[in-house]
C-alpha positions as CSV (number, residue, x, y, z in Angstrom):
1,X,3.2,-27.8,-2.7
2,X,0.4,-29.8,-4.3
3,X,0.9,-33.6,-4.8
4,X,-0.3,-32.8,-8.4
5,X,2.9,-30.7,-9.0
6,X,5.3,-32.3,-11.5
7,X,7.9,-34.4,-10.0
8,X,11.7,-34.7,-10.9
9,X,13.9,-37.6,-9.8
10,X,17.7,-36.7,-9.8
11,X,20.6,-38.8,-8.9
12,X,23.9,-37.4,-7.5
13,X,21.9,-34.7,-5.6
14,X,24.3,-34.3,-2.8
15,X,26.6,-31.6,-4.4
16,X,27.5,-29.9,-7.7
17,X,25.4,-30.2,-10.8
18,X,22.8,-32.6,-9.1
19,X,22.1,-30.1,-6.2
20,X,22.0,-27.1,-8.6
21,X,19.4,-28.8,-10.7
22,X,17.3,-29.8,-7.7
23,X,17.2,-26.2,-6.6
24,X,16.4,-25.0,-10.1
25,X,13.6,-27.5,-10.6
26,X,12.3,-26.7,-7.2
27,X,11.9,-23.0,-8.2
28,X,9.9,-24.0,-11.3
29,X,7.4,-25.8,-9.2
30,X,8.6,-29.4,-9.2
31,X,8.4,-31.8,-6.3
32,X,11.8,-33.4,-5.7
33,X,12.9,-37.0,-5.4
34,X,16.6,-36.9,-4.6
35,X,19.0,-39.8,-4.6
36,X,22.5,-39.9,-3.2
37,X,24.7,-42.2,-1.0
38,X,24.8,-39.5,1.6
39,X,21.1,-39.0,2.1
40,X,21.6,-37.3,5.3
41,X,23.4,-34.5,3.8
42,X,20.8,-34.0,1.1
43,X,18.0,-34.1,3.5
44,X,19.8,-31.4,5.6
45,X,20.5,-29.3,2.5
46,X,16.8,-29.4,1.5
47,X,15.7,-28.3,4.9
48,X,18.2,-25.6,5.0
49,X,16.7,-24.2,1.7
50,X,13.4,-23.9,3.4
51,X,11.7,-26.3,1.1
52,X,8.2,-27.4,2.3
53,X,8.7,-30.9,3.6
54,X,6.0,-32.2,1.6
55,X,7.7,-31.1,-1.6
56,X,10.7,-33.5,-1.5
57,X,12.0,-36.9,-0.4
58,X,15.5,-38.4,-0.3
59,X,16.4,-42.0,-1.2
60,X,19.6,-43.4,-0.2
61,X,21.4,-45.5,-3.1
62,X,24.7,-45.9,-4.7
63,X,24.0,-46.1,-8.5
64,X,26.8,-48.8,-8.8
65,X,24.4,-51.1,-6.7
66,X,21.7,-52.1,-9.3
67,X,19.6,-53.5,-6.6
68,X,19.6,-50.4,-4.6
69,X,19.2,-47.8,-7.2
70,X,16.3,-49.7,-9.0
71,X,14.7,-50.2,-5.6
72,X,15.0,-46.3,-5.0
73,X,13.1,-45.8,-8.3
74,X,10.4,-48.2,-7.3
75,X,10.2,-46.5,-3.8
76,X,9.7,-43.2,-5.5
77,X,6.9,-44.3,-7.7
78,X,5.1,-45.8,-4.7
79,X,5.6,-42.9,-2.3
80,X,5.4,-39.8,-4.7
81,X,4.2,-41.2,-8.0
82,X,5.7,-41.7,-11.4
83,X,8.1,-38.8,-12.1
84,X,7.6,-36.4,-15.0
85,X,11.6,-36.0,-15.4
86,X,14.2,-38.4,-14.4
87,X,17.9,-37.0,-14.4
88,X,20.7,-39.6,-14.4
89,X,23.3,-37.2,-12.9
90,X,25.5,-39.2,-10.8
91,X,29.0,-39.7,-12.1
92,X,32.7,-39.7,-11.4
93,X,35.8,-38.5,-13.2
94,X,39.1,-39.8,-12.2
95,X,42.3,-40.1,-14.4
96,X,43.8,-43.3,-15.3
97,X,47.2,-44.6,-16.6
98,X,46.6,-48.1,-18.4
99,X,50.2,-49.1,-17.4
100,X,49.1,-49.1,-13.7
101,X,47.2,-52.3,-12.7
102,X,45.3,-50.7,-10.0
103,X,43.8,-48.1,-12.4
104,X,41.8,-51.0,-14.1
105,X,39.6,-51.0,-11.0
106,X,39.1,-47.3,-11.4
107,X,38.1,-47.9,-14.9
108,X,35.6,-50.5,-13.8
109,X,34.3,-48.2,-11.0
110,X,33.8,-45.3,-13.6
111,X,31.8,-47.6,-16.0
112,X,29.7,-49.0,-13.3
113,X,28.7,-45.5,-12.1
114,X,28.6,-43.5,-15.3
115,X,27.1,-46.2,-17.6
116,X,25.5,-49.1,-15.8
117,X,24.3,-46.7,-13.0
118,X,22.8,-44.4,-15.6
119,X,21.0,-47.3,-17.2
120,X,19.8,-48.7,-13.7
121,X,18.5,-45.2,-12.8
122,X,16.2,-45.1,-15.8
123,X,15.1,-48.9,-15.6
124,X,12.3,-48.6,-13.1
125,X,10.6,-45.8,-15.1
126,X,10.8,-47.0,-18.6
127,X,7.8,-49.4,-18.7
128,X,5.5,-47.1,-16.7
129,X,6.5,-44.0,-18.8
130,X,5.8,-46.1,-22.0
131,X,2.4,-47.0,-20.5
132,X,1.6,-43.5,-19.6
133,X,3.0,-42.2,-22.9
134,X,4.8,-39.4,-21.4
135,X,7.9,-38.5,-19.4
136,X,11.4,-37.4,-20.0
137,X,14.7,-39.3,-19.2
138,X,17.9,-37.1,-19.0
139,X,21.3,-38.4,-19.2
140,X,24.2,-36.2,-18.2
141,X,27.2,-36.8,-20.6
142,X,30.1,-34.5,-21.2
143,X,32.1,-32.7,-23.9
144,X,34.9,-35.1,-23.0
145,X,32.9,-37.9,-24.5
146,X,33.1,-36.2,-28.0
147,X,36.9,-37.1,-28.3
148,X,39.4,-39.1,-26.1
149,X,41.5,-36.8,-24.0
150,X,44.9,-37.9,-22.5
151,X,44.5,-39.2,-18.9
152,X,40.7,-39.4,-19.4
153,X,40.5,-42.8,-20.9
154,X,38.0,-44.0,-18.4
155,X,35.9,-40.8,-18.2
156,X,35.9,-40.0,-22.0
157,X,34.9,-43.4,-23.0
158,X,32.2,-43.7,-20.4
159,X,30.6,-40.3,-21.5
160,X,30.9,-41.3,-25.1
161,X,28.9,-44.4,-24.2
162,X,26.3,-42.2,-22.3
163,X,25.8,-40.2,-25.6
164,X,25.3,-43.4,-27.7
165,X,23.2,-45.1,-25.1
166,X,20.9,-42.1,-24.8
167,X,20.6,-41.8,-28.5
168,X,19.5,-45.6,-28.8
169,X,17.1,-45.1,-26.0
170,X,15.7,-42.1,-27.7
171,X,14.9,-44.0,-30.7
172,X,13.2,-46.8,-28.7
173,X,11.0,-44.6,-26.7
174,X,10.1,-41.9,-29.2
175,X,7.0,-44.0,-30.6
176,X,5.7,-44.1,-26.9
177,X,5.8,-40.3,-26.3
178,X,8.7,-40.7,-23.9
179,X,11.5,-38.2,-24.5
180,X,15.2,-38.8,-24.0
181,X,17.4,-35.8,-23.5
182,X,21.2,-35.8,-23.5
183,X,23.0,-32.9,-21.8
184,X,26.9,-32.5,-22.4
185,X,28.3,-30.1,-19.9
186,X,31.6,-28.3,-20.7
187,X,33.6,-27.2,-17.7
188,X,31.3,-26.6,-14.7
189,X,32.6,-25.3,-11.4
190,X,32.0,-28.4,-9.1
191,X,34.1,-30.7,-6.8
192,X,34.7,-32.8,-9.8
193,X,36.5,-30.0,-11.6
194,X,38.1,-28.0,-8.9
195,X,41.3,-30.1,-8.6
196,X,41.9,-30.1,-12.5
197,X,45.5,-29.0,-13.4
198,X,44.7,-27.8,-16.8
199,X,42.9,-24.8,-18.3
200,X,39.1,-24.9,-18.3
201,X,37.8,-22.6,-21.0
202,X,34.3,-21.1,-20.5
203,X,34.0,-22.4,-16.9
204,X,30.6,-22.0,-15.7
205,X,28.9,-22.1,-12.2
206,X,26.7,-25.0,-11.4
207,X,23.9,-22.7,-11.0
208,X,24.2,-21.1,-14.3
209,X,24.5,-24.5,-15.9
210,X,21.3,-25.7,-14.2
211,X,19.3,-22.7,-15.4
212,X,20.2,-23.6,-19.1
213,X,20.0,-27.4,-18.5
214,X,16.4,-26.9,-17.0
215,X,15.4,-24.9,-20.1
216,X,16.8,-27.6,-22.5
217,X,15.0,-30.4,-20.7
218,X,11.6,-28.4,-20.6
219,X,12.0,-27.7,-24.2
220,X,12.5,-31.4,-24.9
221,X,15.9,-30.9,-26.6
222,X,17.3,-34.1,-27.8
223,X,20.9,-33.1,-27.4
224,X,22.5,-30.0,-25.8
225,X,26.0,-28.8,-25.1
226,X,26.3,-26.3,-22.2
227,X,27.6,-23.6,-22.3
228,X,27.0,-22.8,-25.9
229,X,30.6,-21.7,-26.6
230,X,31.7,-25.4,-25.9
231,X,29.3,-26.6,-28.5
232,X,31.3,-24.8,-31.0
233,X,34.4,-26.2,-29.5
234,X,32.9,-29.7,-29.7
235,X,32.0,-29.4,-33.3
236,X,35.6,-28.2,-34.0
237,X,37.0,-31.1,-32.0
238,X,34.8,-33.6,-33.9
239,X,35.8,-32.1,-37.2
240,X,39.7,-32.2,-36.5
241,X,41.8,-34.8,-38.4
242,X,43.3,-37.3,-36.1
243,X,46.8,-36.2,-36.8
244,X,46.0,-32.6,-36.0
245,X,44.0,-33.4,-32.9
246,X,46.9,-35.5,-31.7
247,X,49.3,-32.7,-32.0
248,X,47.1,-30.3,-30.2
249,X,46.7,-32.5,-27.4
250,X,50.4,-33.5,-27.0
251,X,51.9,-32.6,-23.6
252,X,48.5,-31.6,-22.2
253,X,48.4,-32.0,-18.4
254,X,46.6,-35.3,-17.4
255,X,43.8,-35.5,-14.9
256,X,44.7,-36.6,-11.4
257,X,44.7,-40.2,-10.9
258,X,43.1,-41.7,-7.8
259,X,46.5,-42.0,-5.7
260,X,47.6,-38.6,-6.7
261,X,47.1,-35.4,-4.6
C-alpha cells in the first residue's frame, strides 16, 4: 500500500468495534495506526489478516494514561504522517451501585477511559489538523448516553459527556475545515455486551456496524445512531416524559457490576 494512502488512527483496536473498524477501513484502502494496551495481540491479528506490513503499525498505550496516549499520537505522526481520520473508540462499560464505596473507583475508571481518554486521543492531532485545514475526529458514544439507564450510572453519564464534548469540539473546529463525527452505537455484539442480562433489541454484529460507521464517517455525518432502528428508539426515549420513562425502566435488570459474575 502506498504511503500516500489515507491513514486512520483507531484506539481500542484489539477487539470488538475497534477491530471491525480497522478491517473495514483497510478494505477501503486506508493505512492503519492501531492503538491498544495489548499491542502484541493487535499485531498478531493484523498479520493473520494478511495485511501488507507496510500498511499498518501498532502503538501500545492505555488511553487512561494521558502521557502514553498522547505520545502514541505523536509517534504516529512521526512514523506514518498526520492521519486523515482519528477514531477514539476505546471504552469500558461496567455497572455500578452508588451505595457500594468501591464502585466509585469503577466510575473514576469509566470517566478516565471514556472521556479523558477520548480527549487525550484527539489532542495530538487537533493543532496539526487545524493547520492543514482538513481531517476527521470521530467519537464513539452510545445510545445509552441519551437517557440514564438503571445500573448504568457511570456508563450512561460518560457517553452523554462524549456526545456533548464532540458537539462542542465540532463547533470549535468547523472554521478550520476539520470535521467531528459522533457515532452512537445501539447494541453491538462485542465482548462488552455479551454478558448483558437484559434484552438487546436490534443487536448488530461488529462487522455490520463497522460498515455503516465507515460510510457515516466518509460522508462526514455530524451525528449518527447505528443501527437506524435504534435512532428511532433514541428519539422516542428523548421525548418520553420523565414519569413515563421511570415507569418503563422500573425493574429492568441492571448491568453486571465489576465484582459480579
